[in-house]
N, C-alpha and C positions, 0 to 999 in steps of 0.2 A: 334649599330644595334637596330632596332626597335623591340619591343615585340608584338606578336599577337597570339591570340588563338581564336577558335570558340567555343562558349558555346551554346548548344541547337540551333544551326543554326545562332547565332548572333556573329559578330566579337567584340573582346575586345582587346584594345591596351594599357591599363594602365599597367605600369611596376610594377611588384611585389616588395614589400619591401625586403631588404636583409634578407634571412632566412625565408621568409613567406611561409607557406604551402598552398597547393592548396585549402584546405577547407576554410580557412579564406579569401582567394582571391575570391572564388566563393560567399561566404556569403556577403562580402562587395560589390559584384557586383549585389546583390539582389536575389541570388538563395538560398532562405532560406530552401528549401527542404533538403539541405546538413546539417546534424546535427552534433553537438559536443557532444560526449559522453565520451571520454576517453583521447584524445591527444596522444595515444600510439599504435593505430592500433589494439586494443583489442576487440572493441565492434562492429565495422562495420557500425555504424550509419552514417558515412560520405562517404560511398561507392559511387563512380561515375565511369563512363566509360571514359577512355582515349584511343582514337582510337579504341573503341569497347571492350577494356579489362577492367574488374572491378579492381579498386584500392581503397585502403583506403586513402582518400585525406588528412587526417591529417598527414600522413607520406610522402606524395608526394610533393616534392618542387615545388612551383608554377612556377619557371623559367623553369623547365623541360617540362612544357606544351606548351612552345613556339612552334608555328607552328602545334600544334596538335588540334584534335577535341575532345571536352569534352561534355559528355551528363550527365545531372543530372536527377533526377526523374521527374522534370517538363518537360523535353524534350523527354520522352519516346514515347509520341504520338504526338510530335510536328508536326503541319501542317495538321494532319489527321482529327482533330475535334473529334476523337473517342479515347476511352481508349485503351492502349496497352492490348493485351489479358491477360497478367499476372496481370496487374492492375485490370482488370475485374474479374479475378479469386480471387484476394484478397478481392474484394468487396463481391463477392457471398459467399465466405466462412467466411467472416469477419476474415481475417487472421491477426488481430491486436486487441489491446485493447487501451492502451494509444496512440499508433501509433508513438511514437518517434523513434522506431527502424525500422519502416516499409519501409521507403525509402531505407535504406541500404539493407534490405532483398529483396526488389523488384529489385534493381540494380544487386544484386548477382543472383537472380533467373532468370532474363531475359537472363543472359549470359550463363546459364547452357545448356550443350548439353544433349542428351538422356542418355548417359552413366553416366553423373554426376547427373542427376535427379534420377537415380536408386540408388544412394548412398548419400542421403541428409545429413546424419550425417557428412560425410566428406565435402560435398559441402558447408555446413553452419558452418564450424568450425571457421570461422572468423566473425560470426555475433552473437550477443547476444540479447535475448529478456527476460525481467524480468517479463512480465505480463502474457503471453499466455500459457506457458508450452509447446509451439512449436506445439501442435497438430493442431491448427487452421492454422498455417503457412504451415504445411505439407498438410493439406486439400486443401489449396489455390493452392499450386504448383501442386497437383494431379488433380485439376479441380473439386473438390467436391463442390457442391452448397448447402448451408443451407438457404439462405435468401428467404423470402416469401413476397408476396404482397396481404394481406388479404382484404376483402371487407370492406367498410366503417363501422366504429363502432365495428369491430371484431379484433382489433389488439392485445388485451391482450391475452397472452398465445401463441403468434405466433413469428416466427423468423424474426422480422423486423430488417433491417440493421441499423447501426448507422447513424444518420443524417450527421455527418461530414465525413462519409466514402469516398465520392468522393474527398474531400479536402485532406484527409490523404493519399490516394494512388497517388494523383497527386502532393504532396509536397506543397500544398497551404494552408493547415491548419496552423494556426498561434499560435506557442508556445510563451513562455515568451519573447524571444529575437528576434523573427522573425518580427521585426519592424525597421523602419529607422527613428531615431530622429535627426534632425539637431542640431549641436552644442553639441553632446553627449560627456560627460567626462567619464573617466574610473577609477574605484577604484580598488586598490589592498590593501591587509591587511598584515601588519607586525605581525607575530605571535610569541608567547613565546617559547623559547628553554628550559624552565624550567618547572618542574611539579608544583612548588610552589615557588613564589618569590614576593618580594615587588618591585614595580617600584620606584626607588629613583629619577631618573632624565631622561628626554628625550630631546635630542638635535636634532631639526629638521632643523637646518640651512643649512646643506649640502644637505639635501633632497630638500629643497625649491629652491636651486640653479640649480637643474636639469632642463634643458629646457623642457617646457611643463607641469611642475608640478604647480598646482594651489593652493593646500592646503595640509597640513598634520594635521590630527585630532588626538588628544590624549585625555586622561582622563580629562585634563583641559578644553577641549571643550565640553564634554558630560555632560548631566544632572546627578546629583548625586542620582537620584531616583533608587530604586531597584524594579525589576519586575521579572516575570518569562517568559522564552521564550515559555513555553507551552501555548497552546490556548484552553481554556475551556469556556463554557457559564458563569461559575461562577469563576472569577479569584482567589477568596479566597481559592479555592481548592489547589492551587499551591504555593510553597514557593517563597517569594520575595527575591531572593538571587543574582540577576544578574544586572549588569550595562552595558550600551552601550559600554563604555570603562572603565576599572577598573584600579586602581593603585595597585591592587594585582592580580596576575595571579595564577590559580589553576590547570592548566593542560597544558601539552605541546601541542601547537597549538592554545591556546587561543589568541584572537586578542588583540594587544597592541596599534597599531596605524593604521590609514587609510590614504593612499596617493591617492589623486585625481589628474588626469593628462589628457592631451589630448589623450594619447594612453596607452594601457596596458603596452607597453615596458617602457614608461617613468614612469608610476606608479610603476612598478617592480623595476626600477633603484632607484626611490625615496625610496622605502622600504629598499633597500640595504644600502642607505646612512643615514637612521635614526639611531642615536646612543642612545642606552638605557643602563642605569646603573641599575643593579638589585641587590637587597639583597636576596640571595638565602636562602630559608627557608626549614625546614624539610618537607618531604612529606610522605604520607601513601598511599599505592597502593592496599591493601587488605582490604575488608570490615570487616572481623572478627578482624583484627588488629586495624582497625579504631575505633571499639567500645571499645577497651581495655583502661584502665586508662593510662594516659600519652601519648596517641597517638597524633600526630599533629592535630590540629583543622582546619578543612577545612573552616568553616564559623562561626566565633565568632560574632554572631549577637543576638539581642534581640529576643527570641523565639516568643513573642507575635506579634511584628510588622513584623518579617520575616516569620512567619508561619512555623517555624522549630520546630519539637518536642523536641529534646534535642541537641542543637548545640554543647555543650562541649563534647558530646559522639559521635558526627558525625551522629546522627540518625535524618534523616529528617522527617520520618514518621514511625509509628508502630501501630500494632493492636494486642490485646490479648483478646481472647474470647473463652469460653468453653460452649458447649451445652451438657447437661447431665453430666455424670461422667466418664471421659475417663479411669481413672485407674480401676474403677469397670468393665468397658467394656473389658479391656485387661484381667482382672482376670477371666472373664467367657469365654474367647476365648479358643478354642482347638488348635489353631495355631496362631502364631504371627510372623510377618516379619518386620524388621527394617533395613534401609540403608539410605545413603546420595546420592542424585542425583545432578548433576551439569550441567548447561547449559552455553554456551559461549556467548560472544558478537557476534552479527550479524549485518551487515550493510544493510541498505535498498537497496542500489545499484540501485536506480531509474536512468535510463539513462540520463534524464535531471537533471543536478545538481541544487542545490539551487541557486537562483539568483533573482535580482529585478532591475527594472529601475524606476526612479522617476523624475518628472518634475513639474513645475508650468504651468498651462494652461493660456489662455487669460483672464479667470475670476479670476486669482490669486488663484486657487484651487490647492492644492498639489495632484498630481496623482501618484499612485504607481501601477506599473504593475509587478506582482510577480508570481512565481511558488508556489502557496499556496493552501492548502485544506481549509483554513479558512479566506477568504478575509474580512468578516465583523468583526470577532474578531481581526484581524490584524489592521483594521482601528480603532477600539475601543482602542487598546493598544497604537497605535501611538498618538492618540489624548490625552490620559492620560499622556503619556510620555513627550509630547512637548506642553501641554496646548493648544491644537487646538480644535475648535468646529468641530463636526462631519460633518456638512454641508460644511466645507472647505477642506475636505479630501475625495478623491475617491480612492478605492482600486479595482483593476481588476485582475482576474486570467484568462489568456488566456487558451488555451488547455494546461493541465499540463502533463508533460512527466513522469508520475509515481509518486507515493507518498508513499503508504504502511504505513502511519502514520508519516513518516519522515518530511512531510510538514504540520503537525499539530503543527508547531513551528513558532516563529518569530526569525529567525536566521540572516537575511540579511536586512530586510526592515527598521529596526531601524537605522542602521548605514548609509544606503543610504539616508534615510529621513534627517538625521542630516547634511549630506553633501549638499543636495539640499537646506535645510533651510539656510545654511551658504553661499552658493555660488550663489543661485538663477539660477543655470544652470542644465540641465538634467544630471543625473549621473547613471552609470550602474555598478553593481557588479555581477559577475558570478563566482561561485566556480569552481575550477579545480577539476578533479577527486580525486587528492590527498587531497585537502581541504575537500572534501565530507567525507573522512575517519577520518581526525583528527580535522576538524572544525565544523562538523555537529553533529549528534547523532547516537547511535547504539541501538540495542535491549538490555534490561537489562540482564546482566548475573545473574543467580540465583544459590543459594545453598539451597537444600531442604532436610532437615532431616525428614524422614517419618516413621511412625510406624502404622501398620494396624493389626487388629485381627479379627478372624471369628470363628464360631462354625464349627464342622466337616460337618454339613449339608450345609455349604456355606453361612450362615447368618452373615453379617458383624456385629461386636459388637462395634468397636471403630476405629477412625482414629485420629492421632495426627501429626501435621505439625509444623516444625520450619523452617521458610523461611527467608533467607537473600538475599536481592536484592542490587546489586551495582549500584547506580544511577550516579556514577562518580562525577565530580567536581561541578555540579549544579543539583538542585532537579527537575527542570521542571516537568516531569510526575511521578517522583519517588513515592510519596505517593499514587497517584491514581492507578498506575500500581500494586503496592504492594497490595492494598486493593482488586483490581479486580482479581488478580491472585488466591486468596483463596476464590473466590466467586463460580461461576458456576462449577469450577473444583471439588468442594466438594458437592455442592448442588444437583448434578445429582445423588448422591448416598444417600440412606436413612439410613445410619448408625445412631443409636440413640445417640451415644456419639462421639462428635467431638471437637477437641481443636486445636487452631491456635495461634502461636506466630510468628509474622512477622515483619520484620524490613527493611526499605529502608535506605541505608547507603551511606554517602558521602565518596569518595576517590579522590585522585589527579590524576584522569584519565579522558579520553574523556567522556563527558556527555552521559548518556543514555536517551532515550525518548520514545515516542509512537512508537510501532511497531505492525504490523499485529497480532492480537490475544490479545494484551495488557496484557501480563503477564500470560494469561491462558495456552499458549503453554508450558511455562517453568514448571509450576506446574503440568499440565496434563502429561507431560513426566514422572514425578515422580509417580503420583497417578496411572496412567494406567499401568505403568511398575510394581509397587508394588502389585497391585491387581492381575495382571497376575502371579506374582511370588507366592503370597499367595495361589492362586488357585492350582498351581502346587504342593505346599507343602501339600495341602489337598487332592491331587489326583483327583481334579475336572477339568473339561473343563473350561478354562478361560472365554470363551464367555458366557457359561451358568451361571457361577459364577457371572459375571457382570450383566447378564440379571435378575438374581434373586434379585439383590440389587438396581437396578435403580429405580428412581421415576416413578410413573405411571401417566396417564392422570388426570388432575385436582388436583393433590397433591400440597400442598403448598411448596414453595421454601424457604429454610432456609439456608442462607449463613453465615459462620463464619465471613466474612468480614462485614456483617451488612448492605449490600446495596440491600436488597430484598423487601423493603416496597411496591414498585409498580410493582414487577416482577411476572408474571403469566405464567402458561403453557396454553396459549390461543389456542394452537393446538398441537397435539402430534403425532409425526412420528418416535420416537426412536425405537419402536417395528418393524416398517417396515425397518428401517435402519439395524437393527440386522438381520432381515430376509434376506436382500440382502447378508450380510456376510455369513450367514449359507448356502445359496445356492452356493456361491462361494467356500466355504470350501468343500462342498459335490461333487463338480465337479472333474473329474479326472485330474491328473497331466498333461495330454496331451491337456487339454483345451486351445484353442487359446486365446490369449489376444486380443479379438475383441469385437466389439459391432455392432451397426447397420451399421456403416461405415466400409467397408472392402477394404483394399488395401495393398500395399507392406509392410509398416512398421507394420501394424496391423496383418499381417499374420504370424509374428514370433511366433512360438509355444513354449510352456514352457517345452517340454520334451527334449530340447537340452541342457541338463545339463552335463558338462564334467565329466568324471570319477573322482571319489575321492572328488568331491565337496559335501558339506553338504547342505541339503534342509530343509527349515522350513517355517512356516506361522504364522502370528500374526495379532491381531486385537486391535484397540483402539476406544473408542467412545468419543464424546465431546458434551457439551452444551454451548451455549453462549447467552447472552442477546441481544435483537435486539435494541440496543441503550444504552446510558450511564444513570446513575442515576441522579436525580436532575433536569431533564428537558433539552430538546434539541429542540430548536425552529426553525421553518421554516415558511416563508411566500411565497405565490405564487400569481400571478395575471394573469388572462386570459382575452383576449379581442377579439372581432370580428372587423376585419379591413374593410375599405371601399371596398376592392376588394373581400370580401367574404372569405378571409382566416383568420386564427387565429394567435394571438400572445400570447405566453406563457412565462412569466418572472418568473424565479426561482433563488434562491441564491446559490444553491449547485454547487460545482465544478465538472468538468468532467476530470478524470485522468485515464480513462480506466475502471472505475467502471460501465459504461453503463447506468448511471442514465438519461442522456439526451434522450436516446432511449426510456427508460421505461416511462419517464414523457410524452413524445409524445404519447405513447401507451395509457396511462391512460386518457389523455385529449381527444384523438380521440375517445375512447370508450364512454366517457360521452357526447361528442359533436356530436356523430353519423357521424363522418367524417373520412377521411383518414389521416394517420400520416403526409403525405407529405404536407398537407394543414396547418400544424401547424409549426410555426417558434419558436424556443426556444432561449430566451436570458437568460444568466446565469452568475454566478461568478462575478458579478459587483455590488458594493454597491449602484449604482445609480438605479438599476432596480426594487428592492423590498425593503421592510422596513428592514428585518433582516433575516439572516440564520446563525445558529450556526456554520455550517461547514460540510464538507464531511468527517466525521470520525465516529468511533464506529458503522459502518455498518448502517448509517442512511439515505443514499442517497435516498432509496426507502421507507423505513418504516416511516420516519419522513417527509422529503421533498416531497416524493411521496404522502403522505396523504394530505399535503397542496395543492399540485396540484389537487388531486381528489376533494377536497372541493371547490377550485376555479373554476374548470371545471363544477362541478355540479351547483354551484351558477350562472355561466354564462348561462348554459343551461336553468335553471329556469327563468333567466332574459329574455332570448330570447323567451321562450314560453309565458311568461306573456306579453311582449311587442307585440309579434305577435298577441296574442289573442285579445288584445285591438285594434290593427290596423285593424284586420280582423273582429272585432265585433262579435266574437264567444266565446264560453266557452273554457277556457284554457285546461280543461280536455280532450277536443276533439282534441287538437293540438299535433303533434309529430314532433320531430326534425329529419331531414334526412341530407344527405351529402350536398345537394344543397339548401334546403328550409325548412321552417316551413310549415307543411302540415295540412290542415283541409279538411274534406269531401266537404266543400263548396268552397274551394279555397286554394291557396298556396302563400307564400311570400318568394321569393328568399332571401338568406342571404345578398347579396349585396343590394338588394332593402330595406331589413329590416334595414340595417345599415344606408343607405341614409335617410330613413324615420326617424330613430332615430336622426340622425344629424340635420335634418330639424326641429325637435321638441326639440332640445337641450338636448337630452338624450345620455349619454355615455354608451355604451354597454361593460362595463368592470366589472369584479367581482374578488374578492380576497378570499384567503383561508389561514388558519393558523392552525398549529398543534404544540403542546408543548412537544411532545415526551413522554408523559406518559398517560396511563399505558404502560408497556413494556411487550413484549412476549419473548419467547426463541426459538432458532433454534437448531436442533440436526444434528450430523454427525457421521459417522462411516467409518473407513479406514481399509482395509485388504490388506496384502501383502503376496505373496509367493516369496521366494528368495532363491538363492544359494550362498554359501560362499566357497571360495577356501582356505583351511587351510594352503596351502603353501605360499600364498601371502597376505591373508586378504581381497582380492577383494570380493565385494558384487555385485551380479547381480540380479536385480529385474526381476522375471519371470512373475509376474502378479500383477497388481495394480487395486483395486476395491474401489470405494468411493460411499457411500450412503449419500444423502443430503436431509434433511427435510427443504425445503425453502418455505413451504406453497404453495400458488398459484404461479407457476413459470411464471413470466410475459413474459420472453423472453428466451426460452430454450437454444438457441444458445449462448446468452450472459452469462446466468447463468452457463452453462456447462463450458464456457471459464473461468469464475471466479473460479470454482472448480479446473479445470486443472491447472490454474496458481497458485492457492494456494498450491496445492499438489507439484508442481514443486519447488516453492520457499521453501517450507518446507523440501523437499528432500535435497536442497542445505544446509540448516541449520542443517539437520540431518547428512549428510555424509561428508561435507568438509568445509563449510563456517566457518571462524573463524577470528575475528578481534583480532590479537595478540598484546599484550602489552609488551614492553621491560622492562628491569630492571630499567630504569629511568622514566618509565611511558609513553614512546613514542609509537605511533602506528607503528607497523612494517610491516603492510600489507596495504599500502596506494595506491595500484593500482590493476588492474584486473590480472596482472601477478602473484602477490603474494596472492591475495584474489580471490579465484575461485568461480564464480557464475555458476549455471548450464548451460551447453551448450546443443545444440540440441541432441548430442549423449548421454548425461547423463540422459535424461528424458524418462521414459517409457510412453507408452500410458495408461492413466488411464481410466478405464470403469466407467462412471458416471451414477448413478441411482438416480432419484428423487422420493420422496415419494408422495403419494396421500393425501394431507392434505390442509386445508384452514384455515387461522388464523382469529380469531375473532377480533383482534386488528389492524393488518396491513392493508394497503390499498388493497381492493379487495381480501383479503386473503393472501397477500404476507408476507414473512418474509425475514430477511437479509441472505446474503450468500457471502459476500465479504471477511470476516476475518475467519469465522469458518472452512473452509476446511483445513486451515493451522494446526490447533491445534492437531488433532489426529495422524498426520503423523509420528512424531518422535517416540512416544511410540509404534505404530503399527509395525514400522520397527524394533525397539529394541526387541519387543516381538517375531517377526519372527526370529531375529538373535538368541535369547535365545532358541527358538524351534529347530533351526538348529544345534547349537553348544553346548547346555547345559550350557552356560555361561551367566550370567546376566551382561550386560553393563550398567553402571550408569552415564556415562559422555559423553556428546556430544562435538564435532561431532564424529561420528563413522568412523573415517578415516581408511584407509587401514592399516597403520602402527599400529594404536592402536588396531585394531582387530587382526592383525597377532601376535603382542606381547602377547596379552591375550591368544590366542590359543596356542602359543608356550610355554608359561609358564605353561598352563594347560595340555600340552602334547596331545592336540587334533590334530590328523593328519589323521583320517579316518572318513568316514561318521558316524554320530551319529544316529544309527538305533533305531527306535521305531515303534510300530504299531499305526495306527490312533486310538485315544481315550485312549491309554495307555501312560500317560504323566509321565516323570521322575520327580524326586524331585530335 
């Protein structure tokens, strides 16, 4: 019998392969709007309609679609030439950030009836979003419009929609693997079953006999050079402890061999046929044990060449610094509090997994298309690894489906490049969801021993920290995360005596790496919780206690980490942030969790607390540098095109951070035009000279400043050239949307460009910024919550976040960054936990066992921006992509302490952990107190 289905109105008769799912069938047929996020029906990114019913196509066998009609996101408005109404609503509300999940949400939303739309938590239980916090998605479904269309030159500060929005909602935005390469080969990785072992022998003969297998790569085929997978402007910041393929494995899941074949199935079969002989070695899984004498050594390397602090002690990096005299500070304190706080491993869980494609083009250049936050640094690393000149390598990041720091690494590009250099054929490697858990990186788990002291009037006298960070089997970001963790988390308080002893430690576990907040969130959980507890012991209001001790405007920043040389308080909004929290505290319990937008979910009021539940509230604050130390470079180039439109080339990547939109806003303001007349090219090593990358919250404050300078330079060039062409004084010329205007005449932009071309003048200008000096951003989070002492369930009644982002370039986007950061942090606070088994294996390698926040888990957070303008950032802007994450965990823990009388010192605050603590303490009835009278 012949096979036939109709997809978006077109017939397809190609027979599915045995066992093929509908998702891969559709993608192989060119419908790239259908995304791969989990392979298990957990994320909903692959949702399509089969005969009008939404299904997860990764679970739907392709053969079952025989004779049926299939609709993907590309076909929602097929034939009409207009967007489907739901697509239009997602555009108007910008119900997306990275957009990788958007097609799935659209297909689910389109199928909802009126009753289902009234219960969105249930309706979207099969769809995950890691970026937005779900509020913008709800707004889209409800028909709330945020987007604006400002006048020429007035885009800054307005809700401009994302340039790629129409492509995102129609499924035509191109992510890493949304391309069709002829002759593409597929790579699969054989991974270690041991936490620590030496590879004695590898027999590839059986694997090479598998039909379709072209090569099996082992450590014998890989360069012997050591490098770091971390990507920083200065590679010497990171330990050189990694090889492309190593003859020693140091964690379960480390790659041992790579099989390249005509299909993924053949490559997988080849991996099963590779025979490896291991010499199993002792392993250490706990960082404290790893530092003890006689512990197994993870990396026995020369500390000078490997840049490892103390290899024999498994210490990859450490810092020891004291400001003042800490012991004297504790001696003069009237109250002292000391405890140990622990944070867990957290996975980035970006819906687009790590992956790359590579090929040689007709000019014999190596092209790498990758899901990366750092294409320029990745090119630099590949060239160093394989002795290639930079002009012979091009690295491109398409639209990136989420990052959160996880893609500030080179985890796949090196092995793909090795295969292409060997075979001279295009090669693809795409991680599975499971590989993302045991083959990528996590957030660093921390142990923080903290001691704080204060006088009875609330003046801090001393703070002492002992920090141990578990960097796993490889150091990548270990030292820099450790240094940063003890920076702004302490610098925000002006205690005269501070001491830090911090260690980043190797273990035989999955490596840790860069993660949103870069260590600050882990230490802030301890600092903000401890100061809250100390205030209670002094009988003081925790918020007023913190307000008494925070730095003020213009005060110098002194970090025990020692990374404060170019750090300044270039604008100050922390007082306004605390004012937002004070107002929230003062409002009655019946205050609705609403803001300017009011609809069904927002109308849930906080007085619906079940009998017997405990109610409390808590606050935490945070400070973060707007960029990394040591320089972070960005180049931009702006040009006037012959048709009178503008071309803007930038290096920074777009992965939901909204930089593309803001760069257009900056340029349109300087060029007195509308954002729609500016085309942005980005994330391509061919378009500008260099860009360090989209990390450390630099997409606006560094790359945006390069765009500002390039745009201003082009505007000056246009005015100078027009003045000469019009034979008038330049000072009398002004730039408008259509022309350079002078009282005596006008020159249209297109005419100006043509005149420039006729005279051999190129109307192009560049801009550069080196990322220094740096400013700081501030945030404060407040929660009111209820706890069921009978089950340990936590219900968030109200969530308020205050953000000092300087000049808010795009309120809609910036609010989305805050909401998404709070939502992601709630997951890390309440339930996310990458669990490691007794052998060192990751036990939570899928979304069934690793729970990321779903729609029903996330409250609507009220977002408030301060009124500040930064003297360093472009047009007064500061960063706001990482910082909302950091105060969430301690604010919630402080609210839990307020409700229960118990101090929780370990994350996540799971229901069972909370219930066990309450049960042990005999807490079974509401913990009564009058406002302002805090218990000890």
